[in-house]
C-alpha positions as CSV (number, residue, x, y, z in Angstrom):
1,X,285.7,-80.1,-173.8
2,X,287.7,-79.4,-170.7
3,X,291.6,-80.4,-170.7
4,X,293.6,-80.6,-167.5
5,X,297.1,-80.5,-167.2
6,X,299.4,-83.5,-166.1
7,X,299.9,-82.0,-162.6
8,X,296.2,-80.9,-162.4
9,X,297.1,-77.4,-161.9
10,X,294.3,-76.1,-163.9
11,X,291.3,-75.4,-162.4
12,X,288.3,-77.3,-163.5
13,X,286.5,-75.9,-166.2
14,X,289.6,-74.1,-167.5
15,X,290.8,-75.3,-170.5
16,X,294.3,-75.0,-171.4
17,X,293.7,-72.1,-174.1
18,X,291.8,-70.5,-171.5
19,X,294.7,-70.8,-169.0
20,X,297.0,-69.5,-171.5
21,X,294.7,-66.3,-172.3
22,X,294.9,-65.8,-168.5
23,X,298.7,-66.1,-168.4
24,X,298.9,-63.5,-171.2
25,X,296.7,-60.8,-169.5
26,X,298.4,-61.4,-166.2
27,X,301.9,-61.0,-167.5
28,X,300.5,-57.6,-169.7
29,X,299.2,-56.3,-166.1
30,X,302.4,-57.2,-164.0
31,X,304.6,-55.4,-166.8
32,X,302.0,-52.3,-166.8
33,X,302.5,-52.0,-163.0
34,X,306.4,-52.8,-163.0
35,X,306.1,-49.6,-165.1
36,X,304.0,-47.7,-163.0
37,X,306.1,-48.3,-159.8
38,X,309.4,-47.5,-161.7
39,X,307.8,-44.1,-162.8
40,X,306.5,-43.2,-159.4
41,X,309.5,-44.3,-157.3
42,X,313.4,-43.6,-157.2
43,X,315.5,-46.0,-159.1
44,X,317.0,-47.9,-156.2
45,X,313.5,-47.8,-154.3
46,X,311.7,-49.3,-157.5
47,X,314.0,-52.1,-158.3
48,X,313.7,-53.5,-154.8
49,X,310.0,-53.2,-155.1
50,X,309.4,-54.9,-158.5
51,X,311.8,-57.4,-157.9
52,X,309.3,-60.1,-156.9
53,X,306.9,-58.9,-159.8
54,X,309.7,-59.7,-162.3
55,X,310.2,-62.9,-160.8
56,X,306.6,-63.8,-161.4
57,X,306.7,-62.7,-164.7
58,X,309.6,-64.9,-165.4
59,X,307.4,-68.0,-163.9
60,X,304.1,-66.7,-166.3
61,X,306.6,-66.7,-169.5
62,X,307.8,-70.2,-168.6
63,X,304.4,-71.5,-168.2
64,X,303.4,-69.8,-171.4
65,X,306.2,-71.1,-173.1
66,X,305.0,-74.8,-172.0
67,X,301.5,-74.4,-172.9
68,X,302.5,-72.6,-176.5
69,X,304.4,-76.1,-177.2
70,X,301.2,-78.1,-175.8
71,X,298.9,-76.2,-177.9
72,X,301.3,-75.8,-180.9
73,X,301.3,-72.1,-180.8
74,X,305.2,-71.8,-181.7
């Protein structure tokens, strides 16, 4: 059974839990990228580069929190 969100943001065929799993994977991957960038670039440069990635991570965390509530995972 496929559930869709109230605003239709889930792709067809993707359940809420599948979407949650993909958010977790994306968050982990982005955190790893931030760590790699910080290791490979000087501090001022790395912060400028990682800022948009950190903003995306925050959006993912918010979306995950909403799904956790919806799926009773919290």
